[in-house]
Residue, then its C-alpha position, 0 to 999 in steps of 0.5 A: m653211163w651205167t650198166s646192168c645185167l640184161v638177161f632173163c629169169l625163171l617165172g616158174a609157175v607152180a601148180a598146187q601140189p602136196v606140201t613137203p614138211p620142213v626139215a630141221v637143220e639147226i636145233a639148239p637145246p632149251v636152257l633150264p629156266a633160272g630160279e626154278p627148281a630142277p625138274v625130277a622128271p622130263v618136262v614137255v612144252l608143246l609149241r605151235l611154230t609158224i615157219d616162214e618161206e625162209g625156214e625161219v621161225s616167225r611166230v611161236d604159240v604155246r599149245e600145252s603149257a608147263g608153267p610160265a618159266f618153262d614156256r618162256s625158255a622153250m619159246a626163246a629156244a624155238l626162235r633160234w631154230r632153223f629149217q629147210p623151208a616147207r615146199q609146195g612143188e618147188v616153191a617155199v611156203e609158210v607152214q605151221a607145226d606142233v613141236p614138243v620141247t623137252f626139258e630133261p632133269p639133270l643127271a644125279p651125281p654118283p654116290e661118294p665112297p665113305s671116308e672111313p669104314p664103319a666102326v665094329s664094336e665086337p669082333e664078328q665072324a667074317p661073312p662068307p666070301s661073295e661075288p663082288p658087287p657089280a661095277e657102277p656104270p659110267p655116267a651117261e653122256p648127256p643126250e644130244p638134242e633131238k630134232p623136233a618131231f612134228a606131232t601134227t600134219v603140216r598145214g601149208k599156206a597157199a603158195a602165191p600164184p605164179p606170175a600172170a605174165v613176164g611183167d608180173f613182179q613180186i618184189s621183195v624190198g630186202q637189202l635194197a631198202d638201203v638205197p636212198r628213197h625220198s618216199a614210199s613212191d620211189l620203191m616203184l622204181l624197183a620195177p622195170g620201165v618206171m619213172l616218177a616226176n613231181h611238179g607240184g611239191e613234196g606232198h603232191a602225188e607223183t606222176i608215174f611213167i610206166r610201160g610207155f604210159d604217162a599214167g599221170e597221178g594214177k589214171d592208168v595205174e591201179l594202186r592198192l595198199e594191202g588190198v585197199p584201193l588208193n585211186e580216187v574217182s573223179h578227182a578234181h586234179g585228175h580221175g584216178y589221182a592216187d597219193t602214196y606219200f602217206i605210206i611209211p617206207e620202213l614198213v613196206d616189205s614188198l610190192r607186187v607190180t603187174e605191168g599190163p592187164y593180165d591178172p583177173s584180180q586187176g580192176d579199175f585203172g589197171v590200164a598200164g598195170t597194178v601196184e600193190y604195197q605189202l606191209g611188214l616189219k621183220r625187226r622186233g623192238l623199237t627203231a628210232s631214226a632222226s635225220t637232218g641235212s641240206y636246206a634244213s630238212r628234218r625227218l623223224s621216224l619211229v617203228y615198233g614191232p612187239p617182241g615175240s609176234s610176227e612181222a604183221n604186227f607193227v606201229g610206225l610214226l613218220v614226221r618230215q619238215g623243211p623249207g625245201f631246196g628253193p623258194n616256195r618249196a616248204y613242206a610239213n607232213a606227219g603220218v602214223m600206221a599201225q597193224m595188228e594180226l589176231r589169231l581166231g582159232d587154228e586156221t583163222r587170222l584177223r588183220l587190222l590196219g589203220s593209218s592217219y596222215a596230214a600234209r601241207f606243201s608249197s610249190a614253185g610250179v613251172v617256169r619258162e626256159t627263155d625267162v631263165v636263160d635271159g635272166r628275167m625271173p624275179c630272183e637274184a641274177d645268178a644262174d642257180s637263183q634263176f633256175f630255182c625261181l618261180y612266178d606265182p607264190n600262191q601255189g601248193g596244197a594240203a592233204q589229209r587221209h584216214l584209212v582203216s581196214a579189217e581182213l579175215r583170212s581162213r584156211l578151209s578143209g581140203g586146201g581151200r582159202f577164204v579172204q574177206q576184207g572191209f575198208a574205209v578211207m576219208r580223204q581231203m585235198r586242195i591243190r593250187e597251180n598256175f601253168t599259163g600265167f595270164l592267158n585264158d581268163v576272159p575278164p569283164i569288159g575294160e578290166s585286166q586279166r585276173g590270172d589263170a591259177t586254179e584251185q582244185t578241191y577234193r573231199g571224199l569217203t570211200v567204203g567197200l568190201r572185197g574178198r576171194y575164195t579158193p575152194g580147193v577143187r580137184l580134177g581127178d587126182q590133180p589140184l585145180p586152182l580155182e579162185l573167185g573174187y569180188i569187190a563192192r566199192f562206194d564213193d561219195v565225193l565233192t570235186r571242184s575246180r575254180r579260177l583264182r586271182a593273181q592278186g590275193g588268190a581269191p576265187y573268181g570263177t568256177l570251172f566245175d563243182n560236182q557232188v559225185r556218188t559212184t558204186n562199183v561192183g565187180a567180180y572175177a574168176s580165174l583158173r590154172h591147169a597143167p595138162l602137161s608137165w611142161l605146160t601150164l594154162r591160166g585164164g579168167v574173166r573179170l566183170d565190172t559194173f558202175l552206177f554214177a550219180v552226179e549233182d552238178q552244182n555249177r549250172p547257169a542261173s538262166d537259159r533260153q526258157g528263163p530263170r532256173i535253179p543252177e543245179e542239175s542231177i544226172e545218172a549213168y550206168g556202165f559195165f565192161a568184161s575183161p578176159r585174160a589168159t596166159a600160157e606158160v611153157r617150161l623149156s628147162p628146169h631154169l628157163t620158162w616162156l610166157t605169153s599173155a593177153g588181156l583186156g583192161a579198162r579205165s572207168s569214166d570221169a563222172a564229171a564228163l557224163s550226161d544223163a541216162e548215158l551208157a557210160p563209155y570206158a577207155r579199153v586197153t588190149a595188151v599182148e606180151t611174150g617173154l622168157g625168164w631164167r633163174l639160178g641159185g636159191e633153195g639153200q644156195p648162197y646166191e640167187f640170180e633171176a632175170r626177165g625179158a619180154v616184148f609187148t604191145t598195147r592199144v587204148s581206145q581213149d587216152l589222155v594227155f596233159d592240157e596246160t589250159a585245164g591243168r589236168n589230163q584231157p582226152v586225145g583219142p586212141s593210142q598204141r604202144l610197142g615196147a620191150f624190157a629186161t631186168s635182173r637181180f643178183t643176191l649173195l647171202e645177206r651181203l650183196d643185192v644188185q638189180g638192174s633194168l632197161a626198158w624201151a617203149h614207143a607210144t603213138l597216136p594212130a592216124p585215122g583209119a590206120p590198121s590196128w596191127k601197125v603199132w609202130e606208126g603214128t604221131v609220137m605221144p608227148y611227155i613219155p620217155q622212150l628209154i628208161g634205165r635203173v640200177d640199185a645196189s647194196l653191199r653190207g659187211q662187218l669189220d672189227v674196230g679194235t675189239f668192237p665189231v662194226s657193221w657197215m653198208l654202202a648203197l647206190g641208186h642210178s636212174a638214166i632217162g632218155p629224152k622225152p618227146l614234147p609237143l611241136d617236135r621238141f625233145s626234153e634233155p636226158i637225165f642221169l641221176f646218182d644217189v649214194a648212201a653209207s652207214a656204220r652200226w655198233k651195237a644199238l647205234e647206227l650212223g648213216v649219210s645219204v646223198e641224192n643227186l650226187l653230181d649236183a646236176r641241174w635237171r628238169e623233173a618235168e618239161f612241157n612245151y606250150v604257149s603262156n604269158f607270165r609277164g603280167p596281166d596287161a602284157p601282150a601274149s605271145l602265141m609261140a609255144t616255148r619250153h617250160f619246166s619244173a626244176g629238180a632237186p640239187r644235191t641233197v645230203l642227209a645225216t641219220l642217227t638210228v637207235h635200235l632198241d631190240l627188245q628181243e635178240a635178233v635171230p642171226 
C-alpha cells in the first residue's frame, strides 16, 4: 500500500582539510541611501559576513562604519548576495569574511555649451590661430559592481563530523515540515525504523519503538535538546522517562538521530540510540498561526526572529487546547521557548536558551476488546462510541518543565574549538493510570477490592555541565581530528507511586516513595584518522561513573526486632567503559561502505539498588555494516541520498511492560537482528520526498544458547517487526489573475506490521495517511491538514493480559485477553497564518 526508494546513500566522511573560500556568484550593488547628500569621494563600509553552508549570508556585522545610513544600505545589499559555499574537502562549511562595500560618487554631468557668444565691446585683433581644443572624452560607463574582495583570512566553522555509522543521521527538517505533525515528537519519524505510540493522552510522553527496541518513554533512547539531557532518572513512570511535547515544532531546524551506540559522545540511556533536537528559525520577522478543527481543537503559535540576526535568535509561543476526540481526552498546554546568540569577540559566541511549559491532560486508558465487541462498555451502543469508550475517568496527568541553558563556543588558533555548556531543568509530573481494573488489590478482610489505579509522581531538579574540546592537532602534515568531552550531571528527585481507590481517587497504599540523588560524571575521547585516501578509521572510548544516594521513605514501621523508623538510606556506586569504533571504505566518489561496533549502557534505576551495591548496568553490544550512496547537491538542482544496513544487538538486561506495575520490569537478556533502508530526494525548493523501510526481529534467548545465534529465542512482545514511512512535500507558485499565489501539498504515510503480543497473539497492522495543503498570497496563508485521512479505526497500543473491569465484587477471569488504547479518528485542522516579515525574505 505504499512505496519508497530503497537504495543506499553517501556517508562521506570528511577528514579535516584546509577551507576553500567561498566564491561570489550574485553581487547586487549597494543603493545610495535616500535623504543623504551624494558623496564626493568613494565611501567604504567594511562588513563582516557570515556565509552559511548554503552560500547564503546569514549574518552581517559592521567592522568599519561610514555612518548609520550607509551602514544600513550596505547591510541590506549584502543580505542579497549569493556565494558558492566554502568547503572543507567536499563538505560545505560556514565561514566568516571581511568584505568592503564601496559607494561611488555619482558622475558629474558634462558642462553645457554657452547659449550666446560673449559680447565684444570693441573690435579686437583676432588671435592667432591655434590648435582646436581636445574633444571632451565621452562620459565613462558606470563601473560594474566588483565582486567583494576578501580582506581577511576565511575562518571556517569546524565541519560536522562524518557519520559514526550508517545509522547516524543528520536530518534537516526543511520542506518536510509541511507534512502534518502532531507535535515535535513526530519529527522522529523522519529516521528509519521509528514508530511512536501514546496510550496516556495528549501531554503524556510517547512510547518510542526504534531499531527493534520497545524503548518505552525513553528507557533505551537518549534524548537531548541542544545538548541538554531530557531523560529523567528513576522516574516513577519508568527510568529514563523523556517528554518532548514541550518542544515547539516550528523552532526545530534539524535532528541528529544516531541509531545504535557508535558515537563516543553518546551517554546514559543510549542503548537503541540517541536523538538530539537542534533549534533554529530561518524566517526573520513574526509568524502567527491560529488553527481550529475537529473536536473543537484549537492551536495558536507565535514565532519571531529578530531581523538582521542569525537563525539562532528567536522566541516562540505555543498554546493548544481541546476536549479530545472522545470521552476523557481533554487537554490544555502552553509553552514558550527563546534563544539568543551573543558575539563575545571575533571567535566566541554565547548562546542562551530558555523554555517554560505546563500541561494538563485526561486519559481514557485501555479497554478490553471483548467488552467492545460485545457492546458492554458504559457508553452508547453504536460501534464508534464503544470503540472510544473508557472504564475509569480518573486517569490523566499534569506536567511542568522549566529549562535554561548557556553554551559558550570558541574557535581557537590552529583550528581548534572549545564548547562549554551549563544547564538546569526543573520538572514536575503526576500520572494516573489503570491497566487491570480490580485485580491486584489485597483488601482488608471482609472488604471489597479498592481498585488497581496508580498515581505516579515525579518532582526533580537537574543541573549539569558538559563540554568538548578539539585541540586541532596534526600528525605530520595531516590534521588529526581529536575530540575530548565530558559531562557532569546531578539529579535531586522525589519519585513515588501509590494505589488509588476506584471511588473518589484517594490514595490507599504506597508502592514506593524515594528521595533520589544521583551524580553522573562521564568523559570520552574520540579520534579520526585516514591512513589511506580511501580508508578512514574512527574510534573512541567513553567512561561513565554514577553515585546513587536513595532515601527510602516507605519502609515498614516495625520488623522482627521491634518498632523502627519507616525510612532507610542507601548508597551505591557504579561505572562502565564503552569503546566504539568505525571503519569507512570509500568505494567510489559516490559510494561508501561503513562498519561500526560499540558498547553502550543504561544506568540502574536507583529504586532497585541495595546499600553499598556495585550498581549493575544493562550493557548493549551492537554491530552494524552497510552502504551509502549520494548524487547531486553541490550546486546541482537536485540531491539524492540513500542508506542501507544490517545490524545486530545484544542487551544484558532488558525491560518489558508489566501491566500489574504499570511500568517496565526486567526480563533478562535480549537480542536483535535487523536491517533498514532509507532514501531522500530533493529538487530545488519544490519537491522533497523521503521513504524508509525497517525490519527487526527481537528475541529473548534461551538459557545457555550461544550468543551468535541472534535469530533464535522467544519473540519479544510489543515490538513491530516491519515499519515503513513515506514523507513528501511539493511546493509551487501560480498566478491568480495578477496575483502570484504560492501553494503546497504534503503527504505522510505510516505502515506498521503486526506486533507480537504475549501468549502467541499478534496485533492488527496499521496503515495511516496524513495530508496537508496550503496557499499563500503576500502575508496571508490558509492551510488545511487531515490526519488519518481514511478514518481508520486503529489501535495505538495493544496488550494481552488478565484484567477485571467488571467491578470490585465480580469474579476475576484468569484468561488473558486483548486490551487496546484507541487511536485518533480522522481529524481536520484549518490554519490561518500571517507572515509579518520585518525584513524582506532572501529569495
